[in-house]
C-alpha positions as CSV (number, residue, x, y, z in Angstrom):
1,M,-160.1,-162.5,59.8
2,V,-158.0,-165.4,61.1
3,A,-158.3,-167.3,57.9
4,Q,-157.2,-164.2,56.0
5,A,-154.2,-163.8,58.3
6,W,-153.1,-167.4,57.9
7,L,-153.6,-167.1,54.1
8,I,-151.4,-164.1,54.0
9,M,-148.8,-165.8,56.2
10,G,-148.9,-168.9,54.0
11,E,-148.5,-166.7,50.9
12,G,-145.4,-165.2,52.5
13,A,-143.9,-168.6,53.0
14,M,-144.7,-169.6,49.5
15,V,-143.2,-166.4,48.2
16,G,-140.0,-167.0,50.2
17,A,-139.7,-170.5,48.7
18,A,-140.4,-169.2,45.2
19,M,-137.8,-166.5,45.6
20,A,-135.2,-169.0,46.6
21,T,-135.7,-170.8,43.3
22,L,-135.9,-167.5,41.4
23,G,-132.7,-166.4,43.1
24,G,-130.8,-169.5,41.7
25,M,-132.2,-168.8,38.2
26,V,-131.1,-165.2,38.5
27,L,-127.6,-166.0,39.6
28,G,-127.3,-168.6,36.8
29,R,-128.4,-166.0,34.3
30,M,-125.9,-163.5,35.6
31,R,-123.0,-166.0,35.5
32,A,-123.9,-166.9,31.9
33,S,-124.0,-163.2,31.1
34,V,-120.6,-162.6,32.7
35,S,-119.1,-165.4,30.7
36,R,-119.8,-163.2,27.6
37,V,-118.5,-160.0,29.1
38,P,-114.8,-160.5,28.3
39,V,-115.8,-161.4,24.7
40,L,-117.7,-158.2,24.3
41,A,-114.8,-156.3,25.8
42,R,-112.4,-157.8,23.2
43,R,-114.7,-157.0,20.4
44,S,-115.0,-153.3,21.4
45,P,-112.3,-152.6,23.9
46,S,-112.8,-148.8,23.7
47,K,-116.5,-148.9,24.7
48,E,-118.3,-149.7,27.9
49,V,-121.3,-152.0,27.9
50,S,-124.3,-149.6,27.6
51,Q,-126.2,-151.2,30.5
52,P,-124.6,-153.5,33.1
53,C,-125.9,-157.1,33.1
54,L,-126.9,-156.9,36.8
55,E,-129.2,-154.0,36.2
56,Q,-130.7,-155.7,33.2
57,V,-131.5,-158.8,35.3
58,M,-132.8,-156.8,38.2
59,A,-135.1,-154.8,35.9
60,C,-136.7,-158.0,34.8
61,L,-137.3,-159.5,38.3
62,P,-141.0,-159.7,39.4
63,A,-139.8,-159.3,43.0
64,A,-138.7,-156.7,45.5
65,M,-134.9,-157.2,45.6
66,L,-131.9,-155.2,46.5
67,V,-128.1,-155.8,45.9
68,I,-125.6,-154.6,48.5
69,N,-121.9,-154.7,48.0
70,E,-119.3,-155.6,50.6
71,T,-118.9,-152.0,51.7
72,R,-122.6,-151.9,52.5
73,G,-123.3,-149.7,49.5
74,L,-126.8,-150.1,47.8
75,C,-125.9,-151.1,44.2
76,V,-129.1,-152.0,42.5
77,V,-132.8,-151.8,43.4
78,S,-135.4,-153.7,41.4
79,K,-138.4,-151.9,40.0
80,M,-140.8,-153.7,42.3
81,A,-138.8,-152.8,45.4
82,E,-139.0,-149.2,44.4
83,Q,-142.8,-149.5,43.9
84,Q,-143.5,-151.3,47.1
85,F,-141.1,-149.7,49.5
86,D,-140.3,-146.3,48.0
87,G,-139.6,-144.0,50.8
88,D,-138.9,-146.8,53.3
89,L,-135.9,-148.5,51.6
90,G,-133.4,-146.3,53.4
91,S,-135.1,-147.0,56.8
92,I,-135.1,-150.7,56.1
93,V,-131.4,-150.9,55.2
94,R,-130.3,-148.7,58.1
95,H,-132.4,-150.6,60.6
96,P,-130.3,-152.1,63.4
97,A,-131.8,-155.6,63.0
98,F,-131.0,-155.5,59.2
99,Q,-127.5,-154.2,59.8
100,A,-126.9,-156.9,62.4
101,K,-128.0,-159.7,60.0
102,L,-125.9,-158.1,57.2
103,D,-122.8,-158.4,59.5
104,V,-123.5,-162.1,60.0
105,V,-124.0,-162.8,56.2
106,L,-120.9,-160.8,55.2
107,A,-118.8,-162.6,57.8
108,Q,-119.7,-166.1,56.3
109,K,-116.7,-168.1,55.0
110,A,-116.1,-168.4,51.3
111,G,-118.5,-170.9,49.8
112,N,-121.1,-170.6,52.5
113,T,-124.2,-169.2,50.9
114,Q,-126.6,-170.0,53.7
115,P,-129.3,-167.3,53.6
116,G,-130.1,-165.1,56.6
117,R,-133.5,-164.0,57.6
118,V,-134.5,-160.9,59.6
119,R,-137.8,-159.1,60.4
120,V,-137.6,-155.4,60.2
121,I,-140.4,-153.4,62.1
122,L,-140.8,-149.7,61.2
123,D,-143.1,-147.7,63.5
124,I,-142.8,-144.2,61.9
125,P,-144.5,-142.7,60.0
126,R,-146.7,-145.9,60.0
127,L,-146.4,-149.5,61.0
128,R,-144.6,-151.6,58.5
129,V,-143.3,-155.2,59.0
130,V,-140.8,-156.4,56.4
131,Q,-139.3,-159.8,56.1
132,A,-135.8,-159.7,54.5
133,V,-133.8,-162.7,53.2
134,L,-130.1,-162.0,52.7
135,Q,-127.8,-164.2,50.6
136,K,-124.1,-163.6,49.9
137,Q,-122.6,-164.4,46.5
138,T,-119.1,-163.9,45.0
139,L,-119.5,-162.8,41.4
140,P,-117.4,-161.0,38.7
141,A,-117.1,-157.3,39.3
142,A,-118.1,-156.6,35.7
143,L,-121.7,-157.2,36.7
144,L,-121.7,-154.1,38.9
145,P,-122.9,-150.7,37.5
146,I,-119.9,-148.8,36.3
147,S,-120.4,-146.2,39.1
148,M,-120.1,-148.9,41.7
149,R,-116.9,-150.5,40.5
150,R,-113.5,-149.7,42.0
151,E,-111.0,-147.9,39.9
152,N,-108.7,-150.0,37.7
153,T,-110.8,-153.1,38.3
154,S,-109.5,-155.9,36.1
155,P,-112.0,-157.7,33.8
156,N,-111.6,-161.0,35.8
157,A,-111.9,-159.4,39.3
158,Q,-114.4,-160.9,41.7
159,T,-116.6,-159.0,44.1
160,T,-118.8,-160.0,47.1
161,L,-122.5,-159.0,46.8
162,V,-125.5,-159.6,49.1
163,F,-128.8,-160.2,47.5
164,V,-131.8,-159.1,49.6
165,D,-135.4,-160.3,49.0
166,L,-138.0,-158.2,50.7
167,Y,-141.7,-158.9,51.2
168,D,-144.2,-157.0,53.2
169,E,-145.8,-158.8,56.1
170,T,-147.7,-155.8,57.4
171,D,-151.1,-157.0,56.3
172,A,-150.6,-160.4,58.0
173,V,-149.4,-158.8,61.2
174,V,-152.2,-156.3,61.4
175,A,-154.8,-159.0,60.6
176,E,-153.4,-161.2,63.4
177,R,-153.4,-158.3,65.8
178,Q,-156.9,-157.2,65.0
179,H,-158.1,-160.8,65.5
180,T,-156.4,-161.0,68.8
181,D,-157.8,-157.7,69.9
182,F,-161.3,-158.6,68.6
183,V,-161.4,-161.8,70.7
184,A,-160.0,-160.1,73.8
185,F,-162.3,-157.0,73.6
186,A,-165.4,-159.0,72.6
187,S,-164.9,-161.4,75.5
188,H,-164.4,-158.6,77.9
189,E,-167.4,-156.6,76.7
190,L,-169.7,-159.6,77.1
191,R,-168.1,-161.0,80.2
192,T,-168.5,-157.8,82.3
193,P,-172.3,-157.4,82.0
194,L,-172.8,-161.2,82.2
195,A,-170.8,-161.4,85.5
196,A,-173.0,-158.5,86.9
197,L,-176.1,-160.4,85.9
198,L,-174.9,-163.6,87.5
199,G,-173.9,-161.8,90.7
200,F,-177.3,-160.1,91.1
201,I,-179.2,-163.3,90.3
202,E,-177.3,-165.1,93.1
203,T,-178.1,-162.2,95.5
204,L,-181.8,-162.3,94.6
205,Q,-181.9,-166.0,95.2
206,G,-180.1,-165.6,98.6
207,P,-179.9,-162.6,100.9
208,A,-182.4,-160.4,98.9
209,A,-185.0,-163.1,98.3
210,D,-187.4,-161.4,100.8
211,D,-186.3,-157.7,100.3
212,P,-188.6,-156.0,97.8
213,V,-186.6,-152.7,97.8
214,A,-183.3,-154.5,96.9
215,Q,-185.1,-156.6,94.3
216,K,-186.4,-153.5,92.5
217,E,-182.9,-151.9,92.6
218,F,-181.1,-155.0,91.4
219,L,-183.7,-155.7,88.6
220,E,-183.1,-152.2,87.3
221,I,-179.3,-152.8,87.2
222,M,-179.8,-156.2,85.6
223,A,-182.0,-154.7,82.9
224,Q,-179.3,-152.1,82.2
225,Q,-176.6,-154.8,81.9
226,A,-178.8,-156.9,79.6
227,K,-179.5,-153.9,77.4
228,R,-175.7,-153.3,77.2
229,M,-175.2,-156.9,75.9
230,Q,-178.1,-156.5,73.5
231,N,-176.6,-153.2,72.1
232,L,-173.2,-154.9,71.7
233,L,-174.7,-157.8,69.8
234,N,-176.8,-155.5,67.7
235,S,-173.7,-153.5,66.8
236,L,-171.8,-156.7,65.9
237,L,-174.7,-157.8,63.7
238,Y,-174.9,-154.4,62.0
239,L,-171.2,-154.4,61.4
240,S,-171.4,-157.8,59.9
241,R,-174.2,-156.7,57.5
242,V,-172.2,-153.6,56.5
243,Q,-169.1,-155.8,55.7
244,M,-171.2,-158.2,53.6
245,Q,-172.5,-155.2,51.6
246,E,-169.2,-153.4,51.3
247,H,-168.5,-154.6,47.8
248,Q,-172.0,-153.8,46.6
249,K,-171.9,-150.1,45.7
250,P,-175.1,-148.2,46.5
251,R,-177.2,-147.0,43.5
252,E,-179.6,-144.7,45.1
253,A,-179.2,-140.9,44.6
254,V,-179.2,-139.2,48.0
255,R,-179.9,-135.4,48.2
256,L,-177.6,-134.0,50.8
257,V,-180.1,-131.3,51.8
258,D,-182.6,-134.1,52.7
259,L,-179.8,-136.0,54.6
260,F,-179.0,-132.9,56.6
261,D,-182.6,-132.4,57.5
262,Q,-182.6,-135.8,59.1
263,C,-179.2,-135.1,60.8
264,Q,-180.9,-132.0,62.4
265,T,-183.7,-134.2,63.8
266,E,-181.3,-136.9,65.1
267,G,-179.0,-134.3,66.5
268,D,-181.8,-132.6,68.5
269,L,-182.9,-136.0,69.9
270,L,-179.3,-136.9,70.9
271,A,-178.7,-133.5,72.6
272,A,-182.1,-133.4,74.4
273,G,-181.7,-132.7,78.1
274,L,-177.9,-132.3,77.9
275,P,-175.6,-129.3,77.9
276,V,-175.0,-129.9,74.2
277,T,-175.7,-127.8,71.1
278,V,-175.7,-129.5,67.7
279,D,-175.4,-126.9,64.8
280,V,-176.3,-128.5,61.5
281,Q,-175.3,-126.2,58.6
282,P,-177.2,-127.2,55.3
283,P,-175.2,-127.7,52.1
284,E,-174.6,-124.4,50.2
285,N,-175.7,-126.1,47.0
286,K,-179.1,-127.7,47.3
287,S,-178.6,-129.8,44.2
288,W,-175.7,-131.8,45.5
289,Q,-176.3,-135.5,45.5
290,V,-174.2,-138.6,46.1
291,A,-174.8,-142.3,45.2
292,G,-175.5,-143.9,48.5
293,D,-177.6,-145.6,51.0
294,E,-179.4,-142.8,52.9
295,T,-180.0,-145.0,56.0
296,Q,-176.3,-145.9,56.2
297,L,-175.1,-142.3,55.6
298,L,-177.4,-141.1,58.4
299,Q,-176.0,-143.9,60.7
300,V,-172.5,-142.5,60.0
301,V,-173.5,-139.1,61.2
302,V,-175.3,-140.4,64.2
303,N,-172.3,-142.5,65.3
304,L,-170.0,-139.5,65.0
305,V,-172.3,-137.2,66.9
306,E,-172.9,-139.9,69.6
307,N,-169.1,-140.2,70.0
308,A,-168.7,-136.5,70.2
309,I,-171.3,-136.1,72.9
310,K,-170.2,-139.1,75.0
311,Y,-166.5,-138.1,75.1
312,S,-167.1,-134.4,75.4
313,L,-169.4,-134.7,78.4
314,V,-166.6,-136.4,80.5
315,S,-163.9,-133.8,79.6
316,E,-162.5,-131.4,82.1
317,K,-163.8,-128.4,80.1
318,T,-167.4,-129.6,80.3
319,K,-167.0,-130.4,84.0
320,A,-165.8,-126.8,84.4
321,G,-169.1,-125.6,83.0
322,K,-168.2,-125.1,79.3
323,P,-171.0,-126.4,77.0
324,V,-170.4,-129.0,74.4
325,S,-170.6,-127.6,70.8
326,I,-170.9,-129.9,67.8
327,T,-171.1,-128.7,64.2
328,I,-172.1,-130.6,61.1
329,T,-171.0,-129.1,57.8
330,C,-170.8,-130.0,54.1
331,Q,-168.6,-128.3,51.5
332,Q,-167.0,-129.0,48.2
333,V,-163.2,-129.4,48.3
334,E,-160.3,-129.3,45.9
335,A,-158.1,-132.4,45.3
336,D,-155.2,-132.6,47.7
337,Q,-153.1,-135.3,49.4
338,R,-156.2,-136.3,51.6
339,W,-158.9,-136.2,48.9
340,P,-159.1,-137.8,45.4
341,S,-159.1,-135.7,42.2
342,A,-162.7,-136.6,41.4
343,P,-165.4,-134.0,42.2
344,G,-166.5,-134.6,45.8
345,I,-167.8,-133.1,49.0
346,V,-166.6,-133.4,52.6
347,L,-169.1,-133.9,55.4
348,S,-167.5,-132.9,58.7
349,V,-168.5,-133.4,62.3
350,T,-166.5,-131.1,64.6
351,D,-166.6,-130.8,68.4
352,N,-164.9,-128.8,71.1
353,G,-164.2,-131.9,73.3
354,P,-161.0,-133.1,74.9
355,G,-159.3,-134.2,71.7
356,I,-157.5,-137.5,71.0
357,P,-153.7,-138.0,71.3
358,A,-152.0,-138.4,67.9
359,R,-150.7,-141.9,68.6
360,H,-154.3,-143.3,68.8
361,L,-155.6,-141.8,65.5
362,A,-154.4,-144.6,63.2
363,R,-156.2,-147.3,65.2
364,L,-159.6,-145.6,65.9
365,T,-161.4,-147.5,63.2
366,E,-160.3,-150.9,64.5
367,R,-163.1,-153.0,66.1
368,F,-163.3,-152.6,69.8
369,Y,-160.4,-150.2,69.9
370,R,-160.8,-147.6,72.6
371,V,-158.5,-144.9,74.1
372,A,-157.6,-146.3,77.5
373,K,-157.8,-143.0,79.3
374,T,-161.5,-142.5,78.5
375,A,-162.7,-146.1,78.1
376,A,-163.4,-146.5,81.8
377,A,-165.4,-143.2,82.0
378,V,-167.4,-143.7,78.8
379,Q,-169.6,-146.7,78.2
380,G,-169.5,-148.0,74.6
381,S,-168.8,-151.0,72.4
382,G,-165.8,-149.6,70.4
383,L,-167.6,-150.5,67.2
384,G,-168.9,-147.1,66.1
385,L,-166.0,-145.9,64.1
386,A,-165.4,-149.4,62.6
387,I,-169.0,-149.2,61.3
388,V,-168.3,-145.7,59.9
389,Q,-165.2,-146.9,58.1
390,H,-166.9,-149.8,56.4
391,I,-169.9,-147.7,55.3
392,V,-167.6,-144.9,53.9
393,S,-165.6,-147.6,52.0
394,R,-168.8,-149.0,50.5
395,H,-169.7,-145.5,49.2
396,G,-166.2,-145.1,47.6
397,G,-165.3,-142.4,50.1
398,R,-162.5,-141.6,52.5
399,F,-162.6,-141.1,56.3
400,V,-160.1,-138.9,58.0
401,V,-159.9,-137.9,61.7
402,E,-158.1,-134.8,62.8
403,S,-157.7,-134.0,66.5
404,A,-155.6,-132.1,69.0
405,V,-155.6,-132.7,72.7
406,G,-157.6,-129.9,74.5
407,Q,-158.9,-128.4,71.2
408,G,-161.4,-131.0,70.0
409,T,-161.9,-133.4,67.1
410,S,-163.0,-133.1,63.5
411,C,-164.2,-136.2,61.6
412,H,-164.2,-135.7,57.8
413,I,-165.9,-137.9,55.2
414,W,-165.2,-137.4,51.5
415,L,-167.9,-138.7,49.1
416,P,-167.9,-138.5,45.3
417,L,-170.5,-136.2,43.9
418,L,-172.9,-137.4,41.3
419,P,-172.6,-135.4,38.0
420,L,-175.5,-133.1,37.2
421,V,-176.8,-132.5,33.6
422,A,-178.7,-129.4,32.9
423,D,-182.1,-129.8,31.4
424,H,-182.7,-126.5,29.6
425,S,-186.2,-127.4,28.4
426,S,-187.5,-127.6,32.0
427,N,-184.9,-125.3,33.6
428,C,-183.8,-127.9,36.1
429,H,-181.0,-130.4,36.7
430,Q,-181.0,-134.2,36.4
431,T,-178.7,-136.5,38.3
432,V,-176.9,-139.1,36.2
433,L,-176.2,-142.4,37.8
434,Q,-173.4,-144.1,35.8
435,T,-173.8,-147.8,35.2
């Protein structure tokens, strides 16, 4: 993860250097184009150029760039900028940090083309970190789109423009943050039980050396702490294996009705002896199948049910006597903004637990990430949903968590359905695995 983060950061630096060179080439091309504008005007004084030279050049740029005039108007946006930052461009340009740097660049004396750099951080609707490089240039006004020129502008008039190069640093920042969190949480999760073991060992070697009752009690606690570390290491190893297999798409045909039979068995075991009911509703179509690893898909359901049980049992509703209810369903869905257009089914695990605040939902699948309010009351590694995310990705699916505080949580997994071909001779269906 660290290597990936540094590679991304290094790539950003190289992109910045390359864009500086490209910027010089672009300006040279535009100046050369401008030198021909008066000639074109003399040849056809009654006609405007069909497409301004600045727009032509910006349309050819393989980079996310903007052009802003001296009145802060957005003149031209490159195609790549529209593709990468569509919907966020207005927020980037209006950001206080961007506007402050634009003030500095516009205030530069004539001839000073020193570029300015600024990092823009957007938090809504999602985290986005954008590095912007601004450079002021004085160029002929004829380069501007006709709609952006002032009235009665002479052919030789000059205008001040600010060229802005944008590149997205979000992946690098997220990777660095995830690495930092991983080291911090992993160290904490291992240090806590290890400190308990060391403390009890010292006690057994000293004051409790001749106390059989204390020895028995302490050894039980030590066994619990050792098992906690073992579970954490097992989860880390399992997550590592899942990540290694993520790009190897599973080829086995899994019948969902068989998967749900196993879910019922596992659900009953997890709820045994607890005020918990696990309602497993079989698929409405017994012929539904997905290409998958049945063991991993079962692990996904088990992780979600375990989470639902652990966090629901510590909620105020459960403490007040309300039983925990968990439902596992499977249904075919139509394509919408959450699900792809391909035929697929959604496997859902829904509970009536305490719910999760909206601000935590985007980070739930990060390794070791836990909601602070419940982390102290619920023992766990913080790896369960990270494992779910990687398994779902391997199966070409999507994982969505919906929750409302006080109303419960629904975890939805979209998986592509395997096509079925009717075999009329034997009056049955055969699953087709595409190669």
